[in-house]
matplotlib code that plots the C-alpha trace (Angstrom):
import matplotlib.pyplot as plt

x = [-21.7, -18.7, -15.5, -14.0, -10.9, -13.0, -15.1, -11.8, -10.6, -13.9, -13.6, -10.1, -11.2, -10.7, -12.9, -14.0, -14.7, -18.2, -17.2, -14.1, -14.6, -11.6, -10.1, -9.5, -8.1, -7.7, -8.3, -10.1, -6.8, -5.2, -2.4, -1.2, -1.1, 1.1, 3.3, 3.7, 4.8, 7.4, 8.9, 8.4, 7.1, 3.5, 1.2, -1.5, -4.5, -4.3, -8.1, -7.8, -6.3, -7.8, -6.2, -7.0, -5.5, -4.7, -4.4, -4.2, -1.5, -1.9, -1.8, 1.7, 1.2, -2.2, -0.9, 2.3, 0.2, -1.8, 0.5, 3.3, 6.0, 7.6, 5.4, 7.2, 10.5, 8.9, 10.7, 9.0, 10.6, 10.2, 7.5, 7.2, 5.0, 2.9, 0.0, -2.9, -3.3, -5.9, -5.1, -4.0, -1.4, -3.2, -3.0, -6.3, -4.9, -1.5, -0.6, 1.8, 2.3, 3.9, 3.9, 2.1, 3.5, 2.3, -0.4, 0.0, -1.4, -2.3, -2.9, -4.6, -6.8, -9.9, -12.2, -11.0, -11.0, -14.5, -14.2, -10.7, -11.8, -14.5, -12.3, -9.4, -11.9, -13.0, -9.6, -9.7, -11.6, -10.1, -7.1, -6.7, -6.7, -9.0, -9.3, -10.6, -11.2, -9.4, -9.7, -12.2, -9.9, -6.7, -5.7, -3.1, -1.2, 1.5, 4.4, 6.8, 9.6, 13.0, 11.8, 10.3, 12.7, 12.2, 8.5, 8.3, 10.5, 8.0, 5.4, 7.6, 8.2, 11.4, 12.3, 13.0, 16.6, 16.0, 13.4, 10.7, 11.7, 9.0, 9.0, 6.8, 4.5, 1.0, 1.9, 3.8, 6.0, 6.7, 9.5, 8.5, 11.6, 14.3, 11.9, 8.5, 6.9, 3.4, 2.1, -0.4, -2.1, -5.2, -7.9, -8.0, -4.4, -4.6, -5.9, -3.2, -0.5, -1.9, -1.8, 1.8, 2.9, 1.3, 2.7, 6.2, 5.7, 4.2, 1.6, -1.7, -2.2, -4.6, -4.7, -3.3, 0.0, 0.5, -0.3, 2.2, 4.8, 3.9, 4.3, 7.7, 8.7, 7.4, 5.0, 1.8, -1.5, -4.0, -7.6, -11.0, -10.1, -7.0, -7.9, -7.2, -5.3, -1.6, 0.8, 3.2, 6.2, 4.1, 3.7, 7.5, 6.4, 9.5, 11.7, 10.3, 10.6, 6.9, 7.6, 9.6, 10.7, 12.1, 8.9, 6.3, 3.0, 0.4, -2.5, -1.0, 2.5, 3.1, 2.3, 4.4, 7.4, 7.0, 7.0, 10.2, 12.2, 10.7, 8.6, 9.6, 7.9, 6.1, 4.8, 6.3, 5.3, 6.7, 6.3, 5.2, 3.7, 0.5, -0.5, -4.2, -7.4, -9.2, -7.6, -6.2, -7.7, -6.6, -7.8, -7.7, -6.4, -3.2, -2.5, 0.6, 1.2, 2.5, -0.9, -3.1, -6.7, -5.9, -4.9, -1.2, -1.5, -3.4, -3.0, -2.3, -2.2, -2.7, -2.6, -2.1, 1.6, 2.9, 2.8, -0.2, 0.2, -0.6, 1.7, 1.0, 2.3, 1.4, 1.7, 2.4, 4.0, 7.8, 7.8, 5.5, 7.8, 10.8, 9.1, 8.4, 5.0, 2.2, -1.1, -3.6, -7.3, -7.3, -4.9, -4.5, -4.8, -2.2, 1.3, 3.0, 6.3, 8.3, 10.2, 12.8, 11.9, 14.1, 14.9, 16.0, 13.3, 14.4]
y = [-13.1, -11.8, -13.8, -15.8, -13.5, -10.3, -12.0, -12.8, -9.3, -8.1, -10.4, -9.1, -5.5, -4.2, -1.3, -0.9, 2.5, 2.8, 5.6, 3.8, 0.1, -2.0, 0.6, -0.7, 0.5, -0.8, 2.4, 5.8, 7.4, 6.0, 8.5, 6.5, 3.4, 5.3, 6.3, 2.7, 1.9, 4.7, 3.4, -0.4, -3.5, -3.6, -6.2, -4.8, -6.5, -5.3, -5.3, -2.2, -4.5, -7.3, -10.1, -11.6, -14.9, -15.6, -19.3, -21.4, -22.2, -18.7, -16.7, -15.4, -14.3, -12.9, -10.7, -9.8, -8.3, -6.1, -5.0, -2.4, -4.7, -7.9, -10.7, -13.3, -12.6, -12.6, -15.5, -17.8, -16.3, -12.6, -9.9, -6.6, -3.6, -3.4, -1.3, -1.6, 1.5, 3.2, 3.7, 7.2, 5.8, 6.7, 4.2, 2.5, 0.3, -0.4, -3.9, -5.9, -9.1, -12.4, -16.0, -18.9, -21.9, -21.5, -19.0, -15.2, -13.2, -9.5, -7.4, -4.0, -1.5, -3.2, -0.4, -1.2, -5.0, -5.7, -3.2, -4.5, -8.1, -7.3, -5.1, -7.7, -10.5, -8.7, -9.4, -13.2, -14.1, -17.4, -17.4, -20.3, -18.2, -17.8, -14.7, -15.3, -13.0, -14.9, -12.2, -14.2, -17.2, -15.5, -13.0, -10.4, -9.4, -6.7, -6.8, -4.0, -2.8, -3.7, -7.1, -8.5, -11.4, -12.6, -12.1, -14.2, -16.8, -17.1, -18.1, -20.6, -18.3, -17.1, -13.6, -13.6, -12.5, -9.2, -6.7, -8.0, -11.6, -14.2, -17.4, -20.0, -22.4, -22.6, -19.4, -16.9, -14.1, -11.1, -8.9, -5.3, -3.5, -3.7, -3.7, -4.6, -7.8, -9.0, -12.5, -14.1, -16.9, -19.1, -17.6, -20.8, -20.2, -16.4, -16.2, -18.4, -16.4, -13.2, -14.6, -15.6, -12.3, -10.4, -12.9, -12.2, -8.5, -7.0, -4.3, -4.4, -1.4, -0.4, 0.8, 4.3, 2.8, 0.8, 3.8, 5.8, 3.2, 3.2, 7.0, 6.8, 4.2, 6.3, 3.6, 4.8, 2.8, 3.8, 4.0, 5.1, 8.7, 8.7, 6.2, 7.4, 10.5, 9.7, 8.4, 5.9, 8.3, 10.9, 8.4, 7.6, 4.1, 3.4, 4.4, 1.6, -1.0, -0.9, -0.4, -2.3, -0.3, -3.4, -5.4, -5.3, -3.5, -3.2, -0.7, 2.8, 1.7, 4.2, 7.1, 5.7, 5.1, 8.6, 10.2, 8.4, 9.0, 11.9, 14.0, 16.4, 15.2, 18.1, 16.3, 14.1, 12.5, 14.0, 13.2, 16.0, 16.9, 19.0, 20.8, 20.9, 20.9, 19.0, 15.7, 15.6, 12.9, 11.1, 13.1, 16.5, 19.3, 21.3, 24.9, 27.0, 30.7, 29.8, 28.2, 30.7, 29.4, 26.3, 23.1, 22.2, 18.7, 16.1, 14.1, 10.4, 9.0, 10.7, 9.5, 10.9, 11.4, 10.5, 14.2, 16.5, 16.8, 14.5, 12.9, 12.6, 11.5, 14.2, 14.5, 18.1, 20.3, 20.4, 24.1, 24.4, 22.0, 24.1, 27.2, 25.4, 26.9, 24.5, 24.7, 22.0, 22.2, 26.0, 28.6, 29.9, 26.5, 24.9, 24.7, 21.4, 20.8, 18.6, 15.6, 13.3, 10.0, 6.9, 7.4, 10.3, 12.2, 14.3]
z = [6.9, 8.8, 8.3, 11.2, 11.2, 11.5, 14.3, 16.1, 15.8, 17.2, 20.2, 21.1, 21.0, 17.5, 16.5, 12.9, 11.4, 10.0, 7.6, 6.3, 5.7, 6.6, 8.8, 12.3, 15.7, 19.2, 21.1, 21.0, 19.9, 16.8, 17.3, 20.3, 18.2, 15.7, 18.6, 19.5, 15.9, 16.1, 19.3, 19.4, 17.7, 16.6, 15.1, 12.8, 11.1, 7.4, 6.9, 4.7, 2.0, 0.0, -2.2, -5.6, -6.7, -10.4, -11.1, -14.3, -16.9, -18.5, -15.3, -15.8, -19.4, -18.6, -15.8, -17.6, -20.5, -18.1, -15.3, -15.2, -13.9, -15.3, -14.0, -16.1, -14.2, -10.7, -8.9, -6.5, -3.4, -4.4, -4.3, -6.2, -6.5, -9.6, -11.1, -13.5, -15.5, -17.7, -21.4, -20.5, -18.1, -14.9, -12.1, -11.4, -8.7, -7.0, -6.0, -4.0, -6.0, -5.0, -6.0, -4.2, -6.1, -9.7, -8.7, -8.2, -5.3, -5.9, -2.9, -3.2, -1.4, -0.2, -1.5, -5.0, -4.8, -6.2, -9.1, -10.0, -9.8, -12.3, -14.5, -14.8, -15.4, -18.5, -20.1, -19.4, -22.6, -23.7, -21.5, -19.1, -16.0, -13.1, -10.9, -7.3, -4.4, -1.6, 1.0, 3.1, 3.2, 4.4, 7.1, 6.3, 9.4, 9.5, 11.9, 12.3, 14.7, 16.1, 17.4, 14.2, 13.9, 17.4, 17.3, 14.1, 15.8, 18.7, 16.2, 14.4, 11.4, 9.9, 8.7, 5.0, 4.2, 2.4, 1.4, -1.0, -0.4, 0.5, 2.5, 0.8, 2.6, 4.1, 6.0, 3.9, 5.2, 2.9, 4.0, 3.0, 4.2, 6.9, 9.9, 8.4, 7.3, 6.2, 7.2, 4.8, 6.7, 6.4, 8.7, 10.7, 11.9, 12.2, 15.7, 17.1, 15.2, 16.6, 20.2, 19.7, 18.3, 21.2, 23.7, 22.3, 23.1, 19.9, 20.7, 18.8, 16.6, 13.8, 10.3, 11.1, 12.3, 9.1, 6.9, 8.9, 8.2, 4.5, 4.5, 6.1, 3.5, 0.6, -0.5, -2.0, -2.0, -4.7, -3.2, -4.5, -3.6, -5.8, -8.5, -12.1, -10.8, -11.2, -13.8, -12.1, -11.9, -10.1, -7.3, -7.4, -8.4, -10.6, -7.7, -5.5, -8.3, -9.5, -13.2, -15.8, -18.8, -20.5, -20.8, -23.7, -24.0, -21.3, -20.8, -20.5, -21.3, -24.0, -21.7, -18.8, -21.2, -22.8, -19.4, -18.5, -21.7, -23.6, -21.2, -18.4, -15.3, -13.6, -10.5, -7.9, -4.6, -1.4, 2.3, 4.7, 8.0, 8.4, 11.6, 10.9, 13.0, 10.3, 9.4, 5.9, 3.7, 0.5, -2.5, -0.7, -2.9, -2.2, -3.1, -3.7, -4.6, -8.0, -8.9, -7.1, -6.8, -8.9, -7.2, -7.4, -6.2, -4.0, -0.8, -1.6, 2.0, 5.3, 8.9, 12.4, 13.3, 16.8, 17.8, 17.3, 13.5, 10.6, 8.2, 4.4, 1.1, -1.4, -5.2, -6.2, -8.8, -8.6, -8.9, -5.8, -3.9, -4.8, -3.6, -0.3, 0.3, -0.1, 1.7, 2.6, 1.4, 0.6, -0.6, 3.0, 4.7, 6.9, 5.5, 4.6, 6.3, 4.1, 5.4, 3.8, 1.9, 2.1, -1.6, -3.8, -5.7, -8.7]

ax = plt.figure().add_subplot(projection="3d")
ax.plot(x, y, z, "-o")
ax.set_aspect("equal")
plt.show()
């Protein structure tokens, strides 16, 4: 049975991609929606993401022992990036984590939600914690652009004071960065919020627009296509605050710590544009002369850019990046044109 929120989106003209569950658009040309995100304020249904709730008196300790970040130090009005890793230190999922009273909410790629729910539940054992998929109960709405504060105000909501801060209450607002927030609201209130946002001047836009904003911010989202591929530092995860090197053990911790303090990192994530006829996709291989016919990296996230190209986050060998000749899909495929990230990669 389709949720009331998805039914509402369908009624206001949202189009759901059959080959990519959770991906939504409001026009035949997602590129035009990305262009609106580049020039104005947009409102986006974040249906490509899902949310788990961890509740119970052991929730904090349970998550702390499994995740890459310090759950025990996560304050009520704060959010942070996090990951769950394989024993070999490879990221199985990336999360945005924040508090809801004594509970914890973990947002991740929707295509990994069911598997991660099952996987994490295997660790519960005798812990007093309950993991619940609350995606059907809540609507995640993204709002981005220069008029975020006034758009929130039109709906009776307040912009949190700084990046990764959270307003608590029945409707939660998570400030992702300077000009981007996520609203987490009960589905019964989501339709009215959407109407108020649009009435205040925000343009409806789809998943491509939000992914473009993630790319510009250098924020990776692990999906089925990239699961178990990358150690946290390859995705610059420690640079965006997704790893604590002071906390105790968790799955893959030894590898992550060794990479940070003892190893020489050979791969990093970079932002680039690709002028390609075929749309690049997450998981696509990349090639460079210094690796010949062997892949030198992979696409992490890809989406249409406002112009005729595509924009990507890509993990690749540092030597290939330094040589500045990296090709998409084949050794002679389209060249990547590298663009700056909002943080320093070394």
